[in-house]
C-alpha positions as CSV (number, residue, x, y, z in Angstrom):
1,X,0.0,0.0,0.0
2,X,1.4,3.4,-1.0
3,X,2.0,5.7,2.0
4,X,3.0,9.3,2.5
5,X,5.4,10.3,5.2
6,X,7.1,13.3,6.8
7,X,10.1,14.0,9.0
8,X,10.7,15.8,12.3
9,X,13.9,16.7,14.0
10,X,13.4,17.1,17.8
11,X,16.9,18.4,18.3
12,X,16.1,21.4,16.2
13,X,12.4,22.0,16.9
14,X,9.9,23.0,19.6
15,X,7.6,20.3,20.9
16,X,4.4,22.2,20.3
17,X,5.3,22.9,16.7
18,X,6.1,19.2,16.1
19,X,2.8,18.1,17.6
20,X,0.9,20.6,15.5
21,X,2.7,19.4,12.4
22,X,1.9,15.8,13.1
23,X,-1.7,16.5,13.7
24,X,-2.0,18.6,10.5
25,X,-0.3,15.9,8.4
26,X,-2.6,13.3,9.8
27,X,-5.6,15.2,8.5
28,X,-4.1,14.8,4.9
29,X,-3.6,11.1,5.2
30,X,0.1,10.9,6.1
31,X,1.0,7.5,7.6
32,X,4.8,7.5,8.2
33,X,7.3,9.6,10.2
34,X,11.1,9.6,9.8
35,X,13.2,11.0,12.6
36,X,16.9,10.9,13.5
37,X,18.8,9.8,16.5
38,X,22.2,10.1,14.8
39,X,22.1,13.9,15.1
40,X,20.7,13.9,18.7
41,X,22.0,16.4,21.3
42,X,23.6,15.8,24.7
43,X,20.5,14.9,26.7
44,X,20.6,12.1,29.2
45,X,19.1,8.9,28.1
46,X,15.9,9.4,30.1
47,X,15.4,12.9,28.7
48,X,16.0,11.6,25.2
49,X,13.5,8.9,25.6
50,X,10.8,11.3,26.8
51,X,11.6,13.8,24.0
52,X,11.0,11.3,21.3
53,X,8.2,9.3,23.1
54,X,5.8,12.3,23.4
55,X,6.2,13.0,19.7
56,X,5.9,9.4,18.7
57,X,2.7,9.0,20.8
58,X,1.2,12.0,18.9
59,X,2.2,10.4,15.6
60,X,0.5,7.2,16.6
61,X,-2.6,9.2,17.7
62,X,-2.7,10.4,14.1
63,X,-2.3,7.0,12.5
64,X,1.4,7.2,11.7
65,X,4.3,4.7,12.2
66,X,7.7,6.1,13.2
67,X,11.1,4.9,12.1
68,X,14.3,6.1,13.9
69,X,17.6,6.6,12.0
70,X,20.4,5.0,14.0
71,X,24.0,3.8,13.7
72,X,26.3,1.9,16.0
73,X,27.4,5.1,17.8
74,X,23.7,5.6,18.9
75,X,23.7,2.1,20.5
76,X,27.0,2.9,22.2
77,X,25.9,6.2,23.6
78,X,22.6,4.8,24.9
79,X,24.5,1.9,26.6
80,X,22.9,-0.8,24.4
81,X,24.4,-3.9,22.8
82,X,24.0,-4.3,19.1
83,X,21.0,-6.6,19.6
84,X,19.3,-4.5,22.3
85,X,16.4,-2.3,21.0
86,X,14.8,-1.7,24.4
87,X,15.4,2.1,24.4
88,X,13.8,2.4,21.0
89,X,10.8,0.4,22.3
90,X,10.6,2.7,25.3
91,X,10.4,5.6,22.9
92,X,7.4,3.8,21.4
93,X,9.1,3.7,17.9
94,X,7.8,1.2,15.3
95,X,11.2,0.6,13.8
96,X,14.8,1.6,13.1
97,X,16.7,2.6,10.0
98,X,20.2,1.2,9.9
99,X,22.9,3.6,8.8
100,X,26.5,2.4,8.2
101,X,28.3,0.0,10.5
102,X,26.0,-3.1,10.7
103,X,26.7,-6.6,9.4
104,X,24.3,-8.6,7.3
105,X,24.0,-11.3,10.0
106,X,23.5,-8.7,12.6
107,X,20.8,-6.9,10.7
108,X,19.0,-10.2,9.9
109,X,19.0,-11.1,13.7
110,X,17.5,-7.7,14.4
111,X,14.4,-8.5,12.4
112,X,13.6,-11.2,15.0
113,X,13.9,-8.7,17.9
114,X,11.6,-9.4,20.8
115,X,10.2,-5.8,20.8
116,X,8.6,-6.3,17.3
117,X,10.4,-3.4,15.7
118,X,10.8,-3.1,12.0
119,X,14.3,-2.9,10.4
120,X,14.9,-0.6,7.5
121,X,18.0,-0.7,5.3
122,X,19.7,1.9,3.1
123,X,18.3,1.7,-0.5
124,X,20.7,4.1,-2.1
125,X,24.2,2.6,-1.6
126,X,24.0,-0.7,0.1
127,X,23.0,-3.3,-2.5
128,X,25.7,-5.7,-1.3
129,X,24.6,-5.2,2.3
130,X,20.9,-5.9,1.4
131,X,22.0,-9.1,-0.4
132,X,24.0,-10.1,2.6
133,X,21.0,-9.5,4.9
134,X,18.6,-11.4,2.6
135,X,21.1,-14.3,2.4
136,X,20.8,-14.7,6.2
137,X,17.1,-15.4,6.1
138,X,15.7,-12.4,8.0
139,X,12.1,-12.1,9.0
140,X,10.9,-10.4,5.8
141,X,7.7,-9.1,7.4
142,X,9.9,-6.8,9.5
143,X,12.4,-5.8,6.7
144,X,12.2,-2.7,4.6
145,X,14.4,-0.3,2.7
146,X,14.6,3.5,2.5
147,X,16.8,5.7,0.3
148,X,19.1,8.5,1.6
149,X,18.4,12.2,1.3
150,X,21.0,14.7,0.3
151,X,21.3,18.1,1.9
152,X,24.2,19.3,-0.3
153,X,23.1,20.6,-3.7
154,X,24.1,18.5,-6.7
155,X,24.8,15.4,-4.6
156,X,21.4,13.7,-4.9
157,X,21.3,10.4,-6.9
158,X,20.6,10.2,-10.6
159,X,17.4,8.7,-11.9
160,X,19.4,5.9,-13.5
161,X,21.0,4.9,-10.3
162,X,17.7,5.2,-8.4
163,X,16.0,2.9,-10.9
164,X,18.8,0.3,-10.7
165,X,18.7,0.2,-6.9
166,X,14.9,-0.1,-6.9
167,X,14.9,-2.9,-9.5
168,X,17.4,-4.8,-7.4
169,X,15.4,-4.3,-4.2
170,X,12.0,-5.1,-5.8
171,X,13.5,-8.4,-7.2
172,X,13.9,-9.4,-3.5
173,X,10.4,-8.4,-2.6
174,X,11.2,-5.6,-0.2
175,X,9.4,-2.3,0.4
176,X,11.1,0.8,-0.9
177,X,10.8,4.3,0.5
178,X,12.3,7.5,-0.8
179,X,12.5,11.2,0.1
180,X,11.2,14.4,-1.5
181,X,11.9,18.0,-0.5
182,X,9.6,20.8,0.7
183,X,10.2,24.1,-1.1
184,X,9.6,26.0,2.2
185,X,12.7,28.2,2.5
186,X,12.6,27.8,6.3
187,X,12.4,24.0,6.2
188,X,15.4,22.2,7.8
189,X,16.9,18.7,8.2
190,X,19.2,17.1,10.7
191,X,22.2,19.1,9.6
192,X,22.9,22.8,9.3
193,X,22.2,23.1,5.6
194,X,19.1,24.4,3.8
195,X,19.5,23.6,0.1
196,X,16.6,21.2,-0.1
197,X,16.6,17.6,1.1
198,X,15.7,15.1,-1.6
199,X,16.7,11.6,-2.8
200,X,16.7,12.5,-6.6
201,X,18.8,15.5,-7.5
202,X,16.4,16.3,-10.4
203,X,13.7,17.0,-7.8
204,X,15.6,19.5,-5.7
205,X,13.9,22.7,-7.0
206,X,10.6,21.3,-8.3
207,X,7.2,21.5,-6.7
208,X,6.7,18.9,-4.0
209,X,3.5,17.4,-5.4
210,X,5.4,16.8,-8.7
211,X,8.1,15.0,-6.8
212,X,5.5,12.8,-5.1
213,X,3.7,12.1,-8.4
214,X,7.0,11.2,-10.1
215,X,8.0,8.8,-7.3
216,X,4.7,6.9,-7.5
217,X,4.8,7.0,-11.3
218,X,8.0,5.0,-11.3
219,X,6.0,2.0,-10.0
220,X,9.0,1.0,-7.8
221,X,8.5,3.3,-4.7
222,X,6.0,2.3,-2.1
223,X,6.3,5.1,0.4
224,X,7.3,8.8,-0.2
225,X,8.5,10.9,2.7
226,X,9.1,14.6,3.0
227,X,12.7,14.9,4.3
228,X,12.8,18.5,5.6
229,X,10.5,20.2,8.1
230,X,8.3,21.8,8.1
231,X,6.4,21.5,4.8
232,X,3.7,24.1,4.4
233,X,0.0,23.4,4.9
234,X,-0.5,23.9,1.1
235,X,2.3,21.3,0.3
236,X,0.8,18.8,2.7
237,X,-2.6,19.2,1.1
238,X,-1.2,18.9,-2.4
239,X,0.7,15.7,-1.5
240,X,-2.3,14.3,0.3
241,X,-4.4,14.8,-2.9
242,X,-2.1,12.7,-5.1
243,X,-3.5,9.4,-6.2
244,X,-0.5,7.0,-6.2
245,X,-2.1,4.7,-8.7
246,X,-3.0,7.3,-11.4
247,X,-0.4,9.0,-13.6
248,X,-1.1,12.6,-12.8
249,X,0.0,15.6,-14.9
250,X,0.2,19.3,-14.2
251,X,-0.7,21.6,-17.0
252,X,0.0,25.2,-18.1
253,X,-3.1,26.4,-19.9
254,X,-2.7,28.4,-23.1
255,X,-6.2,29.5,-23.6
256,X,-9.5,30.1,-21.8
257,X,-11.3,26.8,-21.8
258,X,-14.8,26.5,-23.1
259,X,-17.2,24.5,-20.9
260,X,-16.8,21.5,-23.2
261,X,-13.0,21.7,-23.2
262,X,-12.9,22.0,-19.4
263,X,-15.2,18.9,-19.2
264,X,-12.9,16.9,-21.5
265,X,-9.7,18.0,-19.7
266,X,-11.0,17.1,-16.2
267,X,-13.0,14.1,-17.4
268,X,-14.8,12.8,-14.4
269,X,-14.6,9.2,-15.5
270,X,-10.8,9.4,-15.8
271,X,-8.6,9.3,-18.9
272,X,-7.1,6.0,-20.1
273,X,-4.3,5.6,-22.7
274,X,-5.6,3.6,-25.6
275,X,-4.3,0.1,-25.7
276,X,-3.0,0.6,-29.3
277,X,-0.7,3.3,-28.1
278,X,0.8,5.6,-30.8
279,X,4.4,6.8,-30.8
280,X,3.1,10.4,-31.5
281,X,0.6,10.8,-28.7
282,X,-1.3,9.5,-25.8
283,X,-5.0,9.2,-26.8
284,X,-8.0,9.3,-24.5
285,X,-11.0,8.4,-26.7
286,X,-13.9,7.9,-24.3
287,X,-14.4,11.7,-24.2
288,X,-15.3,11.8,-27.9
289,X,-18.2,9.5,-27.1
290,X,-19.4,11.3,-23.9
291,X,-19.1,14.8,-25.5
292,X,-20.1,13.9,-29.1
293,X,-22.8,16.5,-29.1
294,X,-20.8,19.4,-27.6
295,X,-19.5,22.4,-29.6
296,X,-15.7,22.6,-29.7
297,X,-14.8,25.4,-32.1
298,X,-11.2,25.6,-33.5
299,X,-8.8,27.8,-31.4
300,X,-5.1,27.9,-30.8
301,X,-4.2,25.4,-33.6
302,X,-0.5,26.0,-33.7
303,X,1.9,23.2,-34.6
304,X,2.4,20.5,-31.9
305,X,5.3,20.0,-29.6
306,X,6.1,17.2,-27.1
307,X,4.1,17.8,-23.9
308,X,1.3,19.7,-25.6
309,X,-2.2,18.9,-24.4
310,X,-4.7,18.8,-27.3
311,X,-8.5,18.5,-27.7
312,X,-9.8,17.7,-31.2
313,X,-12.2,20.4,-32.4
314,X,-15.4,20.4,-34.6
315,X,-13.4,20.1,-37.9
316,X,-12.4,16.5,-37.2
317,X,-15.8,14.9,-37.4
318,X,-16.3,11.7,-35.4
319,X,-13.0,12.3,-33.5
320,X,-14.2,15.6,-32.0
321,X,-13.6,15.6,-28.2
322,X,-10.6,13.3,-28.1
323,X,-7.9,14.4,-25.8
324,X,-4.2,13.9,-26.7
325,X,-0.9,14.5,-25.0
326,X,1.8,14.9,-27.7
327,X,4.8,12.7,-27.5
328,X,6.5,13.8,-30.7
329,X,6.5,17.1,-32.6
330,X,4.2,17.2,-35.6
331,X,2.2,19.7,-37.7
332,X,-1.3,20.8,-36.9
333,X,-3.7,21.1,-39.8
334,X,-6.2,23.2,-37.7
335,X,-8.3,20.4,-36.3
336,X,-6.5,20.2,-32.9
337,X,-6.9,22.8,-30.2
338,X,-3.8,23.2,-28.1
339,X,-5.3,23.9,-24.7
340,X,-2.0,23.9,-22.8
341,X,1.2,22.0,-22.2
342,X,3.0,20.1,-19.5
343,X,5.6,22.1,-17.6
344,X,9.1,21.1,-18.7
345,X,10.0,19.3,-15.5
346,X,6.8,17.2,-15.8
347,X,7.6,15.8,-19.2
348,X,9.6,13.0,-17.5
349,X,6.2,11.6,-16.5
350,X,5.4,10.8,-20.2
351,X,8.0,8.0,-19.9
352,X,5.7,6.2,-17.6
353,X,2.7,6.2,-19.9
354,X,1.7,2.7,-21.0
355,X,-1.2,1.2,-22.9
356,X,-4.3,1.2,-20.7
357,X,-2.6,3.4,-18.1
358,X,-5.0,5.7,-16.2
359,X,-4.1,9.3,-16.1
360,X,-5.5,12.7,-15.1
361,X,-4.7,16.4,-14.7
362,X,-4.5,18.7,-11.7
């Protein structure tokens, strides 16, 4: 099941603001929380347990599970052995994400912990480690993966590397999570940098709802988490509105839409790519049936470029009312109204269009 998540960093935040953020996100359907113990302050163990527990309890109250980022130094500082997860359980956490320094056998053993905590592995760099863990017969019901995020500009992973990692992990039947970045200029992460906090470098300066739509469009990401805090209310709402199972495009309109064009664009039955998919366009043809009697006069019939959104006008007879998204440049003979185009950063979504794929516009 696809889930949305967010992050909080108690060492940098006020309790009341964290609680408000968790409550607000819960209203928009968020179901996961990432937080970090690696960057924790100098509090005593009991103080640290209380600091995290009150936030985790609020997350649970709002239907969210919480994963703590840890490494061997965290275990050492808390006076725990490498198999002792008691302090994390006292914090009421649902699981831990393993940073560097664990062995495959050790991680596998952790999936059988008596506290019932989940164990999450690094999905960005540790394919050999994941294979090692899997080879030691872990409790797969407790095993997950999650990509890194990258505070430093230009250091996020490439889409090619991301896809390779995800394909490897999915072949082993494991859950994949990844991070997106709020564009709130005041949002922060665990480290003193504010250059965005994303998994994919190509996402760093794009709208957050596009980042989420792209992650789900790949078909290889189960959970998408906002890495920096705090995302704005508008961003949470936009992310919460994303349907993970429908390819969803943004659009820049080029003309005032007639009532018929608006009905076609936002077709309430949902668009579907024709099964006999063309290399020149994505075709949604049910609209020409539903709106066969509507008037769609010719307007804005310029030549067509990749990413253009087109509705066929009155001059094309029985095809009037079809909606197309252009895949390859071609001339326009005056029978196709260009109602708008996809923003440049959204054109990557066209790569995920397949025959019979459901799609829509926001």
